[in-house]
N, C-alpha and C positions, 0 to 999 in steps of 0.2 A: 525714760526713766520708770522706775518701779514705785508703786505707792506702798506706804508702810503706816499702820496705825500705831502710834507710840504714847505710852502713858508715862508721863515724868512725873516724879515725886521729888520736891525739893525739900532738903533738910538743912537748915541753917546751923552751922557748928556753934555748940554753946559758947558764950563769951564773946561772940562776934559783935562788935560795935554796930549801933543802928545806922550810923553814917556810912559804914562799909556797906552794909546790906543795902541801903538806899542806893548807894553808888553803882553797885553791881546790878541791882534791879532796873536803874536807868540804862545801862550799857545793854542789858538783856533786851530791853524794849527796842533799842536802836537796831542791835543784830537781827532780832525777829523780823523787823522791818525789811532788813536787807536781804534775808533769806526768803521773804515772801516775795519781794521783786524779783528774785532770781528763780522763782517758781519751786523752791524747795520746801517751803512751808506753806501748805495748801489751806488748811482750816486748823482752828485752835479753840478749845473750849476748857472751861475751869469748873469742876463740880462746885456747887455752892458751899462756901464755908471751907474750902479744902485749898492746900497748897500743892494741889495735883493739876496736871493739864494733860487733855487728852487731844491728840491731834493727827491730822493726816500729812505726812511728810513725803517727799520724792528723793531718790537717789538712785543710783545705778545698781547698788547692790548694798547690803545690810553694812558691810565693812566701812564702805564709803559714809553711809548715813551716821553710823557711830563716830568714825574718826574725823571726818571732815565737815560734816553738817552739825549734828548735835554736839561733837567736840568742840566746835567753834563758838558755842554759846557761853557767856561769861559765867553763868550759874552751873554749867555742866560739873564742876567738881563737886558741887552740893547736891547734884541729881542722881537718881536711879532711874533707869529705863526699862520698860517692858516693851519690845519690839515685836509686832506681828505683821508679816509680810501679807499684802493684800492681792486679791486678783478680782477682775471684774466679774460680776454675778449676771447670768444671762437675763434676769427680771429686774435689774437695776432701773429705776425710772429715769434717772440721769443720765442713761446711757446714750450716746450719740447714735442716730440711726444710720 
């Protein structure tokens, strides 16, 4: 699988009931755990004070990433995504020898 740096920004539609937001966020946490167990979600960070996430995700290609991986997230309809394909850097200190 290929690695992608993904920046996700969530915008909750105006007028959405807080109970609905809470329900979808709870479902999002469950789905993120499933994707992590599948090796699709590798790392995830949130900039302090923002409803934006930055993560390393894996898929065979960008189409699969958007349609099957990110598209399976309960918050996906409220998200925008910036996807950057990654490749190994020869000086990566985490690179296996």
